[in-house]
N, C-alpha and C positions, 0 to 999 in steps of 0.2 A: 494337176499339173504340176505335180511337188518342185519340178525346176526350178519354175518361175517364181513361186514362193521364196527359193534359197536366195535365187539372185535378185529378188524385191528386198531380204534380209540386208545382203549382203551389201548393198549399196545405200544403205542405212534406211527403208523404209520399213518402219517400223509399226504403224498402226493397220489394225488388220484391213479397214476401208482402202488403203491406199493399196496394198497387197492386192486385193481384188483389183482393181486396175489394171495394176501393172498383168496380171495373170490374164485381163480381157486385152491386151492390148497385144501380148503372146501369143491369144488365138485366133487374133486378127490374122494374124500372116501366116498361120498354121494351116487353114481351111478356107477355100474358095467363099471369097464374097458374092452373096448373089444378090448382081446387077444385071436387069432386064435391059437394060440403055447396052450393054457392051455384048449383050448376045450367050450370058454365063448362066442364062435359066439351066435348073437341073430339067430333066427329062424321069420324072418320078415313076418310079415301077410302085412299090408299097411293099409293106404296110410301113408307113410312119412312124418314128419314135421322135416327141419334137420335145425339148427344153428350153426356159429363159435362161439367163446368169443373175446373181444375186440381184441386181441392180437395176434389171431386164430390158436391156440395151443391145442384147443380143439373143436372136432365139436360132437355137441349134437344131437340125434335123440331120435325121439318119436314117436311109434306104434301105428298109432290111432286105428289100429285091436285089438291090443294084451293089449294097454294101458302102453307099456314097454316102460322107458325111455334106453337110452346108449350113451355113451360118446365115442369118440376114439381120441387116440394123434397122434397130426399129424405134432407134433414137427414144424420143419421151414416150411413146407409145408403149401400155404394159398389156400381155395377152390376158384377157378378164380373169381370173382364180375366184370365182365365186362361190360358196358352200349353197350347194343344192341340196332340197331336200330329200331326192332321191339317191344323194350320196352322200357316204357317210364322212367324204373327205373333198377338201375342195377339188375342181377339177377346170380342165378347159371347158369353153363354150364354141362348140363349134359346128359349123351346120350339117346338114342331114345329109350332104354328098361327101362332106369333108373334106370341102375346098375353099371355107372360107372361116375365120378364127377371129372371133371377138374382141377387140382391143378396147380398152378405154384412155385418153390421152391423163398427163400428168394434169392438167387443168379439168379433168372434167366430160371432156368431149369424148364420146362414142366414136367406133370408127371398125371396118374388119377389113383381115386381109386375105386378100386372096392365093390362093396356090396355082392360081392359073397363069399370073403375070408378075405375083408377087407386089399389085400395088395395094397401096392403104387407101381406102375409101372411106370419109368421114359419114357419118350419120348425124342428120338436122336434127335429130330428136330428140329433148334433151333427157334420155332414158335413166331415171332413178339407181342409184348404185347397190342398194339392195329394197326391195329382189328386186335381181339380174333379170333381164330380160332373157325370153328361154326362144330358141328356132322353132320354128312349125313342122310340123312331121314330115312333109315331103317336097316343102319349098323353101325359098329365098327371102322369109321374112322372119321378123321377130317379133313376137306375143310381149307385151308389158303392160304396166298398170299404171292410170294417171290418177289422182285422187282429187275429188273434187268435194267445192264447197266443204272447206277446214274439213277434211277427210267422213264427209259425213256421206257419202256415196265413191265409190272408184271406178272408172271407166275398162274394160279390160280392152286394147285397141292392136292391133296387128301394123306392124311397117314396112314394108317391100323395098330388100335390100337393092335391086335392079332400078327398079323408078321411083322410089322415094315416097311414093303412093300412104298415106297413114289411114287406117279406118279401124271406126270403134266397131266393135263386134258385139260386147254386149256390156251393162252396166248393173251392176247389187250396191243394198245400200252398206255400210260401213266400209272396212278394211278389206281387200282382197285381194290375190297374187297366184299368177298362172305357176303350177309346178312341171307340168310338161302335157305335151300331146301323146296321148293313148294309141291313136289314130289320126289319119286325117282329118275325121270331124269328131273327135271327141278331144276337150280339153279337160285334167285335170286342174282344182284350182284350188290353195287356200281361203277360207271366208271365215274370219275372227277364230281360227283354231280348227275349225272342220274342215274335211273335204269332201270337195262337188266336182261332180263333171258335170259340163257344159256341151250339147250335140248342137253343133252350127249348123244340121241341115234343117232342124225342127226349131232352135233356138231353147229347148229344154235344159232344165238344170237338178239337178237330184243329188241329192246325201250317197257318196261315194262310199259303197263296202254297208253292212248292215247297223240296224239302226243302235245297236249296242257298242257299234265301234266308236273311239271319237281319237284323235291325235292325245290326248289328254290321257288314254287310257294306257297306252305306254309312253308313257313321259314323267310316269310317279315317280316319287324316290328312291325304291326300290330298281329302277332301271340307268344304270350307267350311262350307256349310251344306247341308240337302234337307226337304225335304216330298211326302209323301206326296200323293198324289190325292184326292180327297171318296168316290170309289169301289173306293179302295186297290188298284188294280193298277198305278199306277206312281209312282216316287218322281221328283219334278226335285230337282237338284243343280247344284251350283257347284264345279267343280273347283281345285287348284292343282296346282305342285309343288315340293316342296321344294327350297330353294336348295343348290347342293352343298357350298358352304363356311359356309351356316350351317341347318342342319334345322330350328331353329326358326322362321324365317323362309321364305314361301310366294310363289310365284310366283302369282298367280292366272290360270286360263283364261278365253280370250275367252267366251263366251255363254253356254249351259246345255245338261246335258245330261239325258236322259231316262231313266232307267232301267224294265224292265216288269218287276215281279214275276213272276208269272210264267212267264215263257220268259228268262231273267235276258237279254236282247237291250239293247242302248241305242241313244238316237238322239240325235247335234249337233245342237242348233241355233243357229243366226249371228245376232247379231243387228247388223249391217257393221261387227261387229270389234271394238264396244264391249264393257264389261266388266258384269257383271249386279250389278247394286245390291238390289234386291228383286223376291223374285216371288210370286205366290199366283194356286192355280185357281181357274178358273170352277167352278160347282155341278156340273155337268152332264161334268166330267174330261176335255170338249171343247178348253179352250183352257185358253192360262196366261198372267196379264198381270205385266210387266215393269217393271222402270224400271233405266237404265245408265247408265254414266259411262265418260268416254277412258282414262283414266290412274289416277285413282284419287276417291274418293267427292265432293270439295270442289271440280272440276273441271267448267266449265260445255262444253257440247257443241252443233255448227251443229246435228247432225240430233237427231230428237224423243229427246225422255230418256224417252217411254214408249210399249210394243210392248205387242202381246200374239203372241202365234203361233195357231193352229188349227192340231189334230192331224188334222185329216179333210181340212184342201186344205193342209196341211204350207205355209201360207204367213205371213208374218213382214208384221204389217197396225202402221202408225204409228197413235198415239192423241190428243198433244199436240202444238203447235208450242213447249212449252216446257219444259223440263226439269225434273221434277217434284222437289220438297223433300224430300228423305232426313227432316228432321228441324227442328223449327221452337223457341224457344225456353220455348213450353208442351209440349212432345214428338213424338213420333213421328206421321206422318202418310201412311200408306200411303196409294197407290192399291188400290182395291177394287172387284170386280165387286158388280151386283144380283144378286141369285140369279133371275134368268130371265137372266140377261146381255146386258140392252139397254143400260143404264148402267153406268161405272163414273165410281167419284168420285176428285178426284184435286185435291188442296195443289202450284200449281205457284206460280210467282214473281210470279204477276199478283191468285193468292188460291186459293179453294176452290172449285173447280168441277163440275159433272156435265156429263160427255158420253152424247151419245143418238146412240149404232151406228146405229140405223137411219136415223134425220135426216139424221146428219150432222152434230150441233146442238150447241151446247153450253149451261151455264145456268150464269150465275154467282151463288155464294151468297155472296161476301164480308160482305154486312151480318150475314147468320145465320148465321156460323160465325167471325166478329171478335174475341172476345174468347179466355180464354184456355181453350179447348175441347180437352182433350188426345188425344183419340181419335173417328172419324167413324164409323159405320158403318150397314149398312143392318138391315132386318128380314126378318126370311125370307117375309114373308107379302107379294105385292105388289097383292095388293087386297082391302079389307077392306071393303067396298060386298057384296062375292060372300060374305063369312066374315066378318061382324064378330065383333068380341070379349066 
C-alpha cells in the first residue's frame, strides 16, 4: 500500500520498522476484523490464500470463491514457517482437513488456529522448534520427536489436538524425526541421514527406496539444491560443476534433473537453455513449477520467467509473460501450486497474480497483498462449502 508508506514518511517516520507499523494500522481499518464474539466470522467458500505481515501480528485471508478479504489479529503468535524435507521452501503447516493452522508463540509455546471459530488453542506439549511436528494423514493429531537419554534414542509420539492425548508410536536408537505421513498407516521418517518407513498396523520399519539410495546421494557437492516429490518417489535437483581452478566455486548447469529413487534413473529437463532459480512440486507429483534466469538471478529475460513441466506429457509450459520476483523488500514470494493444481500464484513485476490454468486467465490481487506481507500460501482444502470447518 504505497500511500500508507508515503503518509508515514510525510509525518516524519523514517525508520523502516515504523513504516511497517503505520501500514498495518491502515490495514486494520480497511478490512473487516475477524471477531467471533461480534458474529462477523466469514463464511468460507474456498480456496483460500493466506499470508502474514512481516512482524506476523496479522493473518490475511483471501477467499477466491467469494472474492472477500479478511484479517485476523494473532498478536504474539506466528504461523509456523518451517522448512520441511518435502518442500523446497518454508511453508505453513496445515491440518489435513485445511481447518487448523499450526502456530508458535513468541515464548516458544505451540498452538493451533481453527478456521471454524477462529479461536487459538494452546498445546501443552513442548514440541521442538526443529524438526517441527507434522500433521497426521487424516486425523487432527501431530507427530513429533522426543529425544531420550541425552539423544541416545528418540521417541516418535502422537498428540491429539481435540483431546490432548499424547501417545508413543515407536522408539528408535539415535536421532530421528518424522518427515510425512504417506498414508494413514505409513510414516516416512529420517533416521540419522537415511529415510525409513514405519508401518503402524504391524510396527515394522524398513529402509525407504533402494539400498543404493540415501540422502547423501542427492546432497553431494555437485547438487546445488534438491527436493523430494510429495509421494517421495522422485527428487528434483539443480546441478553444478566445480571450477577447475577453484573447487569452492561452481558453474550451475542449465535446467533441472529428476532423480527416481526406486530405480536410480535420471531425467534432464531443459527450460529453453535457462537456469532454474526456484522449483516446487505439485501435490500429485506429476508437475514441477520453476522460475528461471539467464546468466544470474538478477537479470531479466525476454522469455517467460515462470514455467511448469508435466511429467506425464513431458512438455514444458510457460505460465507468465513476466519474470517472477525472487524476493522483495518484505521477503521471498515463490510461485506456488494450488492443491488441485488448477491455480498458480506468483509475484511478478506487475504485482501479485493468480493464474488459472483451465481458463488461461489471471487474477490480479495487488490491492489484497500489497502491504508488508512476507509469505502467501494456499489452504490445503479447495471447497469449504462441501466440508466446512
